[in-house]
C-alpha positions as CSV (number, residue, x, y, z in Angstrom):
1,X,-133.8,70.5,-38.0
2,X,-137.6,69.1,-38.6
3,X,-138.4,66.3,-40.6
4,X,-141.0,64.9,-42.2
5,X,-143.7,62.3,-40.3
6,X,-143.1,58.9,-41.1
7,X,-145.8,56.6,-41.8
8,X,-147.0,53.7,-40.2
9,X,-143.8,53.7,-38.6
10,X,-142.2,52.0,-41.8
11,X,-140.7,55.0,-43.9
12,X,-137.9,56.8,-42.8
13,X,-137.9,60.4,-42.0
14,X,-136.9,62.8,-44.8
15,X,-135.1,65.6,-43.7
16,X,-136.1,69.4,-44.7
17,X,-133.6,71.3,-46.4
18,X,-133.0,73.8,-48.9
19,X,-130.2,75.5,-51.2
20,X,-128.9,79.1,-51.3
21,X,-126.4,80.1,-54.1
22,X,-125.5,76.4,-54.0
23,X,-124.8,75.5,-49.8
24,X,-127.2,73.5,-48.3
25,X,-129.6,75.0,-45.5
26,X,-131.8,73.3,-43.1
27,X,-135.7,74.5,-43.1
28,X,-137.3,74.9,-39.9
29,X,-140.3,73.3,-40.7
30,X,-142.4,72.3,-44.3
31,X,-143.6,75.3,-45.6
32,X,-141.2,78.6,-45.0
33,X,-142.3,82.3,-45.6
34,X,-139.6,84.3,-47.6
35,X,-138.6,86.1,-44.4
36,X,-138.5,82.5,-42.6
37,X,-135.9,81.6,-45.2
38,X,-133.5,84.6,-45.3
39,X,-133.7,84.3,-41.3
40,X,-132.4,80.8,-41.5
41,X,-129.7,81.6,-44.1
42,X,-128.4,84.3,-41.4
43,X,-128.4,82.2,-38.4
44,X,-127.0,79.0,-40.2
45,X,-123.7,81.3,-41.3
46,X,-125.1,82.2,-44.8
47,X,-125.2,86.3,-45.8
48,X,-128.3,88.0,-47.3
49,X,-127.8,91.6,-48.8
50,X,-131.4,93.0,-47.3
51,X,-131.6,95.1,-50.8
52,X,-131.7,92.2,-52.6
53,X,-134.6,89.5,-53.8
54,X,-135.0,85.9,-52.9
55,X,-135.7,83.8,-56.2
56,X,-137.0,80.2,-56.4
57,X,-134.8,78.9,-59.2
58,X,-137.3,77.0,-61.9
59,X,-137.5,73.5,-62.4
60,X,-136.3,72.1,-65.5
61,X,-136.5,74.5,-68.8
62,X,-140.7,75.0,-68.5
63,X,-141.0,76.3,-65.0
64,X,-139.2,80.2,-64.9
65,X,-137.8,81.7,-61.5
66,X,-139.9,83.5,-59.2
67,X,-139.4,86.0,-56.8
68,X,-139.9,85.3,-53.3
69,X,-141.6,88.3,-51.0
70,X,-141.0,88.0,-47.3
71,X,-144.6,87.1,-46.6
72,X,-144.9,84.4,-49.2
73,X,-145.4,81.0,-48.0
74,X,-142.7,78.1,-50.1
75,X,-143.4,74.7,-49.9
76,X,-140.2,73.2,-48.9
77,X,-141.4,69.6,-48.7
78,X,-139.3,66.9,-50.6
79,X,-140.8,63.7,-52.0
80,X,-143.4,62.3,-54.5
81,X,-141.5,63.7,-57.7
82,X,-140.3,67.2,-55.7
83,X,-136.6,67.4,-54.8
84,X,-135.2,70.3,-52.6
85,X,-135.4,73.7,-53.4
86,X,-133.0,76.2,-55.1
87,X,-132.5,79.9,-53.9
88,X,-130.4,82.7,-55.1
89,X,-130.3,86.1,-54.4
90,X,-130.8,88.5,-57.1
91,X,-129.4,92.7,-56.5
92,X,-131.8,95.6,-57.0
93,X,-132.1,96.0,-60.9
94,X,-130.6,99.3,-62.2
95,X,-130.4,98.6,-65.8
96,X,-131.9,101.9,-66.7
97,X,-129.1,103.5,-65.2
98,X,-126.7,101.0,-66.4
99,X,-128.1,101.9,-69.8
100,X,-127.7,105.8,-69.1
101,X,-124.0,105.2,-68.5
102,X,-123.5,103.2,-71.6
103,X,-122.2,100.0,-69.3
104,X,-121.6,96.6,-71.3
105,X,-122.7,93.8,-69.5
106,X,-119.3,93.1,-68.0
107,X,-119.4,96.4,-66.5
108,X,-122.4,96.9,-64.7
109,X,-122.3,93.3,-63.2
110,X,-118.7,94.4,-62.1
111,X,-119.7,97.2,-60.6
112,X,-122.5,95.2,-58.2
113,X,-119.6,92.8,-57.6
114,X,-117.8,95.5,-56.1
115,X,-120.4,96.7,-53.7
116,X,-119.6,93.2,-52.2
117,X,-116.0,93.5,-52.7
118,X,-114.3,97.1,-52.9
119,X,-111.1,95.6,-53.7
120,X,-111.9,93.3,-56.7
121,X,-110.3,94.1,-60.3
122,X,-111.4,93.8,-63.8
123,X,-109.2,93.3,-66.6
124,X,-109.7,92.7,-69.9
125,X,-108.0,89.7,-71.0
126,X,-105.9,89.6,-74.7
127,X,-108.7,87.0,-76.5
128,X,-111.9,89.0,-75.3
129,X,-112.6,87.5,-71.7
130,X,-112.3,89.4,-68.9
131,X,-110.5,88.1,-65.4
132,X,-111.8,89.1,-62.7
133,X,-109.8,89.1,-59.6
134,X,-111.0,89.5,-55.6
135,X,-108.4,89.4,-52.7
136,X,-108.7,89.2,-49.3
137,X,-111.5,86.5,-49.2
138,X,-112.1,85.0,-46.1
139,X,-112.1,81.0,-45.4
140,X,-113.7,78.8,-43.3
141,X,-111.7,76.4,-40.6
142,X,-110.4,73.5,-42.2
143,X,-108.1,75.5,-44.8
144,X,-103.9,75.8,-44.7
145,X,-104.9,79.9,-44.5
146,X,-107.6,82.1,-43.7
147,X,-107.6,84.6,-46.8
148,X,-107.1,83.6,-50.2
149,X,-107.1,85.8,-53.4
150,X,-109.6,84.5,-55.8
151,X,-109.4,85.0,-59.7
152,X,-112.4,83.9,-62.2
153,X,-113.1,84.8,-65.9
154,X,-115.9,86.4,-67.6
155,X,-116.0,84.4,-71.0
156,X,-116.5,85.5,-74.1
157,X,-120.5,86.2,-74.5
158,X,-120.9,86.7,-70.5
159,X,-123.8,86.7,-69.3
160,X,-125.2,84.3,-71.6
161,X,-122.1,82.5,-71.4
162,X,-121.1,81.5,-67.4
163,X,-118.1,81.4,-65.9
164,X,-116.5,78.1,-65.3
165,X,-113.6,77.0,-62.4
166,X,-111.7,79.2,-60.8
167,X,-107.9,79.8,-59.1
168,X,-106.8,80.9,-55.7
169,X,-103.6,81.4,-53.8
170,X,-101.0,79.0,-55.4
171,X,-100.2,77.6,-51.5
172,X,-103.5,77.0,-50.5
173,X,-104.1,73.4,-49.2
174,X,-106.3,72.2,-46.4
175,X,-105.6,71.9,-43.3
176,X,-103.8,68.5,-43.6
177,X,-101.6,69.8,-46.4
178,X,-103.3,67.5,-48.9
179,X,-104.6,69.3,-52.4
180,X,-108.2,69.7,-52.5
181,X,-110.1,67.4,-54.9
182,X,-110.2,68.3,-58.6
183,X,-107.8,71.0,-58.2
184,X,-104.1,71.5,-59.6
185,X,-101.0,74.2,-60.1
186,X,-101.7,76.6,-62.8
187,X,-101.0,80.0,-63.7
188,X,-103.8,82.9,-63.4
189,X,-105.0,83.5,-67.4
190,X,-103.5,85.8,-69.1
191,X,-100.8,86.7,-66.2
192,X,-97.2,84.7,-65.1
193,X,-99.4,84.7,-61.6
194,X,-99.3,81.0,-60.1
195,X,-102.5,79.9,-58.4
196,X,-104.0,76.6,-57.9
197,X,-107.0,76.1,-60.2
198,X,-110.3,74.4,-58.7
199,X,-112.5,72.7,-61.4
200,X,-116.0,73.9,-60.3
201,X,-118.9,74.7,-62.1
202,X,-122.1,76.2,-61.1
203,X,-125.3,74.3,-61.5
204,X,-127.7,76.4,-62.9
205,X,-126.9,79.8,-64.9
206,X,-129.6,82.2,-65.8
207,X,-128.1,85.2,-67.4
208,X,-131.4,87.5,-66.5
209,X,-131.2,86.7,-62.9
210,X,-127.3,85.7,-62.2
211,X,-124.3,87.9,-62.5
212,X,-120.7,87.9,-61.0
213,X,-121.9,88.2,-57.1
214,X,-123.8,84.6,-58.1
215,X,-120.8,82.9,-59.2
216,X,-118.7,84.7,-56.2
217,X,-121.0,82.8,-54.4
218,X,-120.7,79.7,-55.6
219,X,-116.9,79.7,-55.6
220,X,-117.5,80.6,-51.7
221,X,-119.6,77.6,-51.4
222,X,-116.8,75.5,-52.7
223,X,-114.7,76.3,-49.6
224,X,-117.4,75.2,-47.6
225,X,-116.6,71.3,-48.6
226,X,-113.6,70.3,-46.8
227,X,-112.2,67.6,-49.3
């Protein structure tokens, strides 16, 4: 991993890194093209669908998200008021087809989610929310099992309102048998299924660029944190 150079031998070197779907990745230099960022994500165990667009999230309310093409350079320097860059992926826009099929936002986003997780299901809840179930999610080393179910809720007003928290298998523990931080035993909402609830909140949510695939990636990033 490259770092910025120290000045006059006194300033500590600053690591170069960026975030993609909430997960930290090392940068290979202070400036990287969109293609190089995607390559770094894949090289460090991340996934990036070739059909998706790389998006640089805006910094604050007055800076909009920006699509990054393969040849576009991105300054990844950290310091002097600049924090690490945050990227997400945006699936191909097919809103015309969705409208023609009269799909609601929940239906359209769930349709895209099933492109990655064909066994996923979406169930209308009694209070107007939707329960999303993704079975067979693989876990990294450090957990008590290698695969878990995941549930999350699309709230009323989605995607204007973001999903929040999620549930996994009730017997899921860290490899030493401890409960993960900020978790507890609960029933999956609107069901009698015991589960392990995770208090997990996505840092930024932009209804025009984020969808259920974004939240699925955010949930998976929680499992990278072995605590």
